[in-house]
C-alpha positions as CSV (number, residue, x, y, z in Angstrom):
1,X,0.0,0.0,0.0
2,X,1.4,3.4,-0.9
3,X,1.0,6.2,1.7
4,X,0.8,9.9,1.3
5,X,1.2,11.8,4.5
6,X,0.0,15.4,4.3
7,X,1.0,17.6,7.2
8,X,-1.6,20.3,6.6
9,X,-2.7,23.4,8.4
10,X,-6.2,23.4,9.8
11,X,-7.5,20.6,7.6
12,X,-10.6,18.7,8.5
13,X,-13.6,19.8,10.4
14,X,-12.2,20.0,13.9
15,X,-15.5,18.6,15.3
16,X,-15.7,19.3,19.1
17,X,-16.7,16.2,21.1
18,X,-19.1,16.1,23.9
19,X,-19.5,13.5,26.6
20,X,-22.1,11.7,24.5
21,X,-23.2,11.5,20.9
22,X,-21.2,10.9,17.7
23,X,-18.6,13.4,16.8
24,X,-19.8,13.4,13.2
25,X,-22.9,12.6,11.2
26,X,-23.3,12.1,7.4
27,X,-27.0,11.9,7.6
28,X,-28.7,14.2,10.2
29,X,-31.9,12.5,11.5
30,X,-35.3,14.0,11.0
31,X,-37.2,15.2,14.0
32,X,-40.7,16.7,14.3
33,X,-41.3,19.6,16.5
34,X,-44.1,22.0,17.5
35,X,-43.2,25.4,16.0
36,X,-43.8,28.4,18.2
37,X,-41.8,31.2,16.6
38,X,-41.1,31.7,12.9
39,X,-42.7,30.9,9.5
40,X,-44.0,27.5,10.7
41,X,-45.5,28.7,14.0
42,X,-48.5,26.7,14.9
43,X,-47.4,23.6,12.9
44,X,-45.7,20.3,13.8
45,X,-43.2,19.5,11.2
46,X,-39.5,18.6,10.8
47,X,-37.9,22.0,10.7
48,X,-34.8,21.1,8.6
49,X,-36.6,18.6,6.4
50,X,-38.5,21.5,4.8
51,X,-35.3,22.9,3.5
52,X,-33.3,19.9,2.5
53,X,-30.8,20.4,5.3
54,X,-29.3,23.4,3.5
55,X,-27.0,24.9,6.2
56,X,-27.4,26.4,9.7
57,X,-27.5,25.7,13.4
58,X,-29.6,23.2,15.2
59,X,-29.9,23.7,19.1
60,X,-31.5,21.4,21.6
61,X,-32.0,23.7,24.5
62,X,-33.3,22.7,27.9
63,X,-36.5,24.6,29.0
64,X,-35.0,25.3,32.4
65,X,-31.9,27.0,30.9
66,X,-30.8,30.0,32.9
67,X,-32.2,33.2,31.3
68,X,-28.7,34.7,31.0
69,X,-27.5,31.7,29.1
70,X,-30.5,31.8,26.8
71,X,-30.1,35.5,26.2
72,X,-26.4,35.1,25.4
73,X,-27.1,32.2,23.1
74,X,-29.9,33.9,21.3
75,X,-27.8,37.1,20.6
76,X,-24.9,35.1,19.2
77,X,-27.1,33.0,16.8
78,X,-28.8,36.1,15.6
79,X,-25.5,37.8,15.0
80,X,-24.4,34.9,12.9
81,X,-27.7,34.7,11.0
82,X,-27.5,38.3,10.3
83,X,-23.9,38.3,9.3
84,X,-24.3,35.5,6.8
85,X,-27.4,37.1,5.4
86,X,-28.5,34.1,3.3
87,X,-31.9,32.7,3.5
88,X,-30.5,29.2,3.2
89,X,-28.6,29.6,6.5
90,X,-31.2,28.9,9.3
91,X,-31.2,28.9,13.1
92,X,-33.4,26.2,14.7
93,X,-33.9,26.3,18.5
94,X,-35.7,23.2,19.7
95,X,-36.7,23.5,23.4
96,X,-36.6,20.2,25.3
97,X,-38.4,19.5,28.6
98,X,-41.4,21.5,29.7
99,X,-43.2,23.8,27.3
100,X,-41.1,27.0,27.3
101,X,-42.3,29.9,29.4
102,X,-43.3,33.2,27.9
103,X,-40.1,34.7,29.3
104,X,-38.0,32.2,27.5
105,X,-39.9,32.5,24.3
106,X,-39.5,36.3,24.6
107,X,-35.7,35.8,24.9
108,X,-35.5,33.4,22.0
109,X,-37.8,35.3,19.7
110,X,-36.0,36.3,16.5
111,X,-37.2,37.6,13.3
112,X,-37.2,36.8,9.6
113,X,-37.7,33.5,7.7
114,X,-34.4,32.1,8.9
115,X,-35.2,32.0,12.5
116,X,-37.2,29.1,14.1
117,X,-38.2,28.2,17.6
118,X,-40.0,25.0,18.4
119,X,-40.8,22.7,21.3
120,X,-40.0,18.9,21.4
121,X,-42.8,17.1,23.3
122,X,-42.0,14.1,25.3
123,X,-42.5,11.4,22.6
124,X,-40.5,13.4,19.9
125,X,-37.8,14.2,22.4
126,X,-37.3,10.5,23.2
127,X,-37.1,9.7,19.5
128,X,-34.7,12.5,18.8
129,X,-32.5,11.4,21.6
130,X,-32.3,7.9,20.1
131,X,-31.7,9.2,16.6
132,X,-29.2,11.7,17.5
133,X,-27.5,9.7,20.3
134,X,-27.8,12.7,22.6
135,X,-28.9,12.8,26.3
136,X,-31.5,15.5,25.6
137,X,-33.0,15.1,29.1
138,X,-29.7,15.9,30.8
139,X,-28.1,18.7,28.8
140,X,-28.3,21.1,25.9
141,X,-26.6,20.5,22.7
142,X,-25.8,22.6,19.5
143,X,-24.8,21.6,16.0
144,X,-23.6,23.5,12.9
145,X,-24.6,21.5,9.8
146,X,-24.5,21.7,6.0
147,X,-26.4,19.3,3.7
148,X,-27.0,16.6,6.3
149,X,-23.4,16.7,7.5
150,X,-22.6,17.7,11.0
151,X,-19.6,20.1,10.9
152,X,-19.2,21.3,14.6
153,X,-20.6,20.7,18.0
154,X,-20.8,23.3,20.9
155,X,-22.4,23.8,24.3
156,X,-25.1,26.3,23.8
157,X,-25.3,27.2,27.5
158,X,-21.6,28.1,27.9
159,X,-20.9,29.7,24.6
160,X,-20.0,33.4,24.9
161,X,-18.8,36.3,22.8
162,X,-15.2,35.0,23.0
163,X,-16.4,31.9,21.0
164,X,-17.8,34.1,18.1
165,X,-14.7,33.8,15.9
166,X,-15.0,29.9,16.1
167,X,-18.8,30.1,15.5
168,X,-18.3,32.4,12.7
169,X,-15.6,30.2,11.0
170,X,-17.6,27.1,11.2
171,X,-20.9,28.7,10.2
172,X,-19.1,30.4,7.2
173,X,-17.6,27.1,6.3
174,X,-21.1,25.5,6.3
175,X,-22.3,28.2,3.8
176,X,-19.1,27.8,1.7
177,X,-19.7,24.0,1.5
178,X,-23.3,24.6,0.6
179,X,-22.5,27.1,-2.1
180,X,-19.8,24.9,-3.6
181,X,-22.4,22.1,-4.0
182,X,-25.0,24.4,-5.4
183,X,-24.6,28.2,-5.6
184,X,-28.2,28.9,-6.2
185,X,-31.2,27.6,-4.1
186,X,-33.0,24.8,-5.8
187,X,-36.9,24.6,-5.8
188,X,-37.5,21.2,-4.3
189,X,-40.4,19.0,-5.0
190,X,-39.7,17.2,-1.8
191,X,-37.3,17.3,1.1
192,X,-35.2,14.4,-0.2
193,X,-34.7,15.9,-3.7
194,X,-31.0,15.9,-4.3
195,X,-29.6,19.4,-4.3
196,X,-25.9,19.1,-4.9
197,X,-22.7,17.0,-5.0
198,X,-22.5,16.6,-1.3
199,X,-26.2,15.9,-0.8
200,X,-26.0,13.2,-3.4
201,X,-23.1,11.5,-1.7
202,X,-23.8,8.5,0.4
203,X,-25.8,9.0,3.6
204,X,-22.9,7.5,5.6
205,X,-19.3,8.2,4.4
206,X,-16.5,5.8,5.1
207,X,-12.7,6.2,5.0
208,X,-12.5,4.1,1.9
209,X,-12.8,5.2,-1.7
210,X,-13.0,2.5,-4.3
211,X,-12.4,3.6,-7.9
212,X,-11.7,0.1,-9.1
213,X,-10.3,-3.2,-7.9
214,X,-6.7,-2.8,-7.2
215,X,-4.0,-1.6,-4.7
216,X,-4.7,1.1,-2.2
217,X,-3.0,4.5,-1.8
218,X,-3.3,5.8,1.7
219,X,-3.8,9.6,2.2
220,X,-3.3,10.8,5.7
221,X,-4.0,14.3,7.2
222,X,-2.2,15.8,10.2
223,X,-1.9,19.2,11.8
224,X,1.1,21.5,11.2
225,X,3.2,19.7,13.8
226,X,2.6,16.4,12.2
227,X,1.3,14.9,15.4
228,X,-2.4,15.3,15.6
229,X,-4.5,13.3,13.0
230,X,-7.3,15.3,11.3
231,X,-10.0,12.7,11.9
232,X,-13.5,13.2,10.6
233,X,-12.3,15.5,7.7
234,X,-14.4,15.6,4.5
235,X,-12.4,14.5,1.5
236,X,-13.6,14.7,-2.0
237,X,-11.8,12.9,-4.8
238,X,-12.3,13.3,-8.6
239,X,-10.6,11.6,-11.5
240,X,-9.2,14.2,-13.9
241,X,-10.3,12.2,-16.9
242,X,-13.9,11.8,-15.6
243,X,-14.6,15.2,-14.0
244,X,-18.3,14.5,-13.5
245,X,-17.7,11.7,-11.1
246,X,-16.9,12.6,-7.5
247,X,-16.1,10.4,-4.6
248,X,-16.6,11.5,-1.0
249,X,-15.0,10.1,2.2
250,X,-14.4,10.9,5.9
251,X,-10.9,10.5,7.2
252,X,-10.6,7.8,9.9
253,X,-9.4,8.1,13.5
254,X,-5.8,8.2,12.2
255,X,-6.7,11.0,9.8
256,X,-6.4,8.6,6.7
257,X,-8.4,7.7,3.6
258,X,-7.7,4.7,1.5
259,X,-8.1,5.1,-2.2
260,X,-8.4,1.8,-4.1
261,X,-7.8,1.1,-7.8
262,X,-5.6,4.0,-8.9
263,X,-3.5,3.0,-11.9
264,X,0.1,4.1,-12.1
265,X,0.2,7.5,-13.8
266,X,-3.5,8.2,-13.2
267,X,-4.2,11.7,-12.0
268,X,-6.9,12.6,-9.5
269,X,-8.0,15.8,-8.0
270,X,-8.1,15.6,-4.1
271,X,-10.0,18.3,-2.2
272,X,-9.3,18.5,1.4
273,X,-12.0,20.5,3.1
274,X,-10.8,23.2,5.5
275,X,-12.7,25.0,8.1
276,X,-10.8,27.9,9.7
277,X,-9.6,29.2,6.4
278,X,-11.3,31.7,3.9
279,X,-10.9,29.2,1.0
280,X,-13.2,26.2,0.9
281,X,-10.6,23.6,-0.2
282,X,-7.0,23.0,-0.7
283,X,-6.6,21.1,-4.0
284,X,-3.9,18.6,-4.8
285,X,-3.4,16.8,-8.1
286,X,-2.0,13.4,-7.3
287,X,-0.4,11.1,-9.8
288,X,-0.3,7.5,-8.6
289,X,3.3,6.1,-8.9
290,X,5.4,3.4,-7.3
291,X,6.7,5.4,-4.4
292,X,6.1,3.9,-1.0
293,X,5.9,7.0,1.1
294,X,5.8,10.7,0.4
295,X,5.7,13.5,3.1
296,X,4.7,17.0,2.8
297,X,5.7,19.6,5.4
298,X,3.5,22.2,6.8
299,X,5.1,25.0,4.7
300,X,4.4,23.0,1.7
301,X,0.7,23.1,2.2
302,X,0.1,25.1,-1.0
303,X,2.2,22.9,-3.2
304,X,0.5,20.9,-5.9
305,X,1.2,17.3,-5.1
306,X,1.4,16.5,-8.8
307,X,5.0,17.6,-8.4
308,X,5.4,16.0,-5.1
309,X,4.4,12.5,-6.2
310,X,6.4,12.4,-9.4
311,X,4.2,13.9,-12.0
312,X,7.3,15.6,-13.5
313,X,8.7,12.6,-15.4
314,X,11.8,14.2,-16.9
315,X,10.5,13.1,-20.3
316,X,8.2,16.1,-20.9
317,X,8.2,17.0,-24.6
318,X,10.4,20.0,-25.5
319,X,8.4,22.6,-27.5
320,X,9.3,26.1,-28.7
321,X,12.4,24.8,-30.7
322,X,15.2,25.5,-30.9
323,X,15.8,25.4,-27.3
324,X,19.3,25.0,-26.1
325,X,19.6,23.6,-22.6
326,X,15.9,22.9,-22.2
327,X,16.5,19.4,-20.9
328,X,18.7,20.7,-18.1
329,X,15.6,21.9,-16.3
330,X,15.2,18.3,-14.9
331,X,18.8,18.1,-13.7
332,X,18.8,18.6,-9.9
333,X,15.0,19.1,-9.7
334,X,14.3,19.0,-5.9
335,X,11.5,17.2,-4.0
336,X,9.4,18.5,-2.6
337,X,8.9,21.6,-4.7
338,X,7.6,24.8,-3.0
339,X,5.5,27.7,-4.2
340,X,8.2,30.1,-2.8
341,X,11.8,29.0,-3.6
342,X,15.3,30.4,-3.6
343,X,17.5,31.1,-6.6
344,X,20.3,32.8,-4.7
345,X,20.9,31.8,-1.0
346,X,20.1,34.3,1.7
347,X,23.8,35.2,2.2
348,X,24.5,35.7,-1.5
349,X,26.1,39.2,-2.1
350,X,23.9,41.6,-4.1
351,X,20.7,43.6,-4.1
352,X,17.9,41.4,-2.8
353,X,15.1,40.7,-5.2
354,X,11.7,39.0,-4.9
355,X,10.4,37.8,-8.3
356,X,6.7,36.5,-8.2
357,X,3.7,36.2,-10.5
358,X,0.6,34.3,-11.4
359,X,0.4,31.3,-13.7
360,X,-2.6,31.3,-16.0
361,X,-3.8,29.0,-18.8
362,X,-5.0,30.1,-22.2
363,X,-8.5,31.0,-20.8
364,X,-7.1,33.1,-18.1
365,X,-7.7,30.6,-15.3
366,X,-5.2,30.2,-12.6
367,X,-3.1,26.9,-12.9
368,X,-1.7,25.0,-10.0
369,X,1.2,22.5,-10.2
370,X,3.1,24.3,-13.0
371,X,6.9,24.3,-12.4
372,X,9.0,27.4,-13.1
373,X,12.8,27.0,-13.4
374,X,15.0,30.0,-13.4
375,X,18.7,30.6,-13.3
376,X,20.8,33.7,-13.4
377,X,24.2,35.6,-13.1
378,X,25.6,36.8,-9.8
379,X,26.4,40.4,-8.9
380,X,29.5,40.2,-11.1
381,X,27.6,39.1,-14.1
382,X,28.9,35.5,-14.1
383,X,27.2,32.1,-13.6
384,X,29.1,31.1,-10.5
385,X,30.0,27.4,-10.5
386,X,29.0,25.0,-7.7
387,X,31.9,22.8,-6.8
388,X,29.5,19.9,-6.5
389,X,27.9,20.5,-9.9
390,X,28.4,17.8,-12.5
391,X,27.4,17.5,-16.2
392,X,25.9,20.0,-18.6
393,X,23.7,21.7,-16.0
394,X,26.9,23.1,-14.4
395,X,26.8,25.7,-17.2
396,X,23.7,27.2,-15.5
397,X,25.8,27.9,-12.4
398,X,24.7,27.5,-8.8
399,X,22.1,30.4,-8.9
400,X,19.2,28.3,-10.0
401,X,15.9,27.3,-8.6
402,X,12.5,25.6,-9.1
403,X,9.1,26.9,-7.8
404,X,5.7,25.3,-8.4
405,X,2.4,27.3,-8.7
406,X,0.0,27.2,-5.9
407,X,-3.8,26.7,-6.1
408,X,-4.2,30.3,-7.0
409,X,-1.5,30.1,-9.6
410,X,1.0,32.1,-7.5
411,X,4.7,31.4,-7.4
412,X,7.8,33.4,-6.0
413,X,11.5,33.3,-6.0
414,X,13.9,35.0,-3.6
415,X,17.1,35.9,-5.2
416,X,19.4,38.9,-6.0
417,X,19.3,41.3,-8.8
418,X,21.6,40.0,-11.5
419,X,24.3,41.9,-13.2
420,X,25.1,42.4,-16.9
421,X,27.8,40.3,-18.5
422,X,31.2,41.7,-17.9
423,X,32.4,44.2,-20.6
424,X,29.2,43.8,-22.6
425,X,26.1,45.9,-22.9
426,X,23.8,42.9,-22.3
427,X,20.9,43.9,-20.1
428,X,20.4,42.3,-16.7
429,X,18.4,39.1,-17.1
430,X,17.0,36.0,-15.5
431,X,16.4,33.0,-17.6
432,X,13.1,31.2,-17.1
433,X,11.7,27.9,-18.3
434,X,8.3,26.2,-17.7
435,X,7.5,22.6,-17.1
436,X,3.9,21.5,-17.4
437,X,4.2,18.1,-15.6
438,X,3.5,15.2,-17.8
439,X,3.0,17.4,-20.9
440,X,5.9,19.6,-22.0
441,X,8.6,22.0,-21.2
442,X,9.8,25.2,-22.9
443,X,11.9,28.3,-22.6
444,X,10.0,31.1,-21.4
445,X,12.4,33.9,-22.2
446,X,14.3,36.3,-20.0
447,X,13.1,38.4,-17.2
448,X,14.3,41.9,-18.2
449,X,14.2,45.0,-16.0
450,X,12.5,48.2,-17.3
451,X,14.9,50.5,-15.4
452,X,18.1,48.8,-16.8
453,X,20.1,51.5,-18.8
454,X,21.2,48.7,-21.2
455,X,17.6,47.7,-22.1
456,X,16.9,48.6,-25.7
457,X,14.0,48.2,-28.1
458,X,16.0,45.5,-29.9
459,X,16.1,43.4,-26.7
460,X,12.4,43.6,-26.2
461,X,11.8,42.5,-29.8
462,X,13.7,39.2,-29.5
463,X,11.5,36.3,-30.7
464,X,11.5,34.6,-27.3
465,X,10.8,37.6,-25.3
466,X,7.0,37.6,-25.6
467,X,6.7,33.8,-24.6
468,X,4.2,33.5,-21.8
469,X,3.5,37.3,-21.9
470,X,5.9,40.1,-21.6
471,X,9.1,39.3,-19.8
472,X,9.9,43.0,-19.1
473,X,9.2,43.7,-15.4
474,X,9.0,47.0,-13.5
475,X,11.0,46.7,-10.3
476,X,9.7,48.4,-7.1
477,X,12.0,49.4,-4.3
478,X,15.7,50.3,-4.0
479,X,19.1,48.9,-3.9
480,X,19.3,49.4,-0.1
481,X,15.7,48.2,0.8
482,X,15.6,45.5,-1.8
483,X,13.5,45.0,-5.0
484,X,10.2,43.3,-6.0
485,X,8.9,42.5,-9.4
486,X,6.0,40.8,-11.0
487,X,6.3,38.3,-13.9
488,X,2.9,36.8,-14.7
489,X,2.9,33.8,-17.0
490,X,0.3,32.9,-19.7
491,X,1.1,29.2,-20.5
492,X,2.0,28.6,-24.1
493,X,1.5,32.2,-25.3
494,X,3.7,32.8,-28.3
495,X,5.4,29.5,-27.9
496,X,6.0,27.8,-31.3
497,X,4.6,24.2,-31.3
498,X,2.6,24.6,-28.0
499,X,-0.4,22.9,-29.7
500,X,1.6,19.7,-29.3
501,X,1.8,20.1,-25.6
502,X,-2.1,20.1,-25.5
503,X,-2.1,17.0,-27.6
504,X,-3.3,18.8,-30.7
505,X,-1.9,18.5,-34.1
């Protein structure tokens, strides 16, 4: 069995555990309640069933709760409902025990179609306690959910304003998950009408994904320290060659998911659901290979695993011919790759420079997992040799590096500003190449500096200078404080023969 161990920041759902009841659900049970406040006042119905379990908070609140606790809870729930301001995010307060007093109803009374207060009579309360595995007669419970999936549990009687950031994060995640599944509300003919990818997933998710009969690859999620497993995390897997088919799983107690039946060289898109992050998912493109174990450190969380698991074969087709030295981009390729890499070491003499940009495809969409290779001269205008360098790549010198584009297409190099060749009026430049894993590689042209006195119109007009967009950058900063420059990359733009990279004639 192959294992990929991902040390990831804040991955998983971080479900809080109470003394009783499951930590997660993949099919929230139905429960009928007598509605007292809200659009269904005067009716006995299952409150969430009417909305297909879109997203929101479900609170089982004891009828003898202290007024101060009830007031604090009601305020926080209404703050969240107002902040999210989406009709599909609803707060359900189901009072357990005796019928709520007028004073308690007055405290819990909210407004709008997203606010519901109901009472659970004895029979319904007993049924709900069995279905939810909660001791409803003994304590209060609160859940944040999205599309039948429990995302977070908290104690409604002890929650305070200091817990608002966590409540906000989990509630925001519930809406992000909902919107990723279906951005626009669906008019349902019934409560069980499928309304999105997660809704259509199995009612109970396991830690095993079966694509076909075959060997298993194990994907394990840990916290940044690499110690605490991210159990109960939602994991979505999608074959790149069959984008319509999506597989869902929950990581096990060890934070792992088994993926069965991957073929060597087959690519999948793995989405690791995050909770305390603005983005909904971190996407990794995995390529099944014969490696036994691959580890990704916390600072590599943005790295496309396509490059980590060997998607760069070293046999990528060279396009944009003629291209002298194009095959040298594979010589010394490090693993793992990082979205921010160094060309010149931190102690290299010279004026510091940060070179960064966004990688986009022909449609303008950000592209993750693209490798950018760069090499340059030192502050003397020479390609300094590394005493350990061997072979043809030694001609590129020791100031060379590789970065890989992140999920948003971004990449960055830390280096120094290069110097012109000695005794020549050649402008300062950094050579750049692109590797599109499993597809092709090509010379991108030179990064040239707009403030360079040696830069002339003839340099800008060189045939390779517009590959991937203009290579002329406009440095910001100073020699003393350091420089920064942006070099965005449009994949394949003005690269002869690039159609072959896409598999087109």
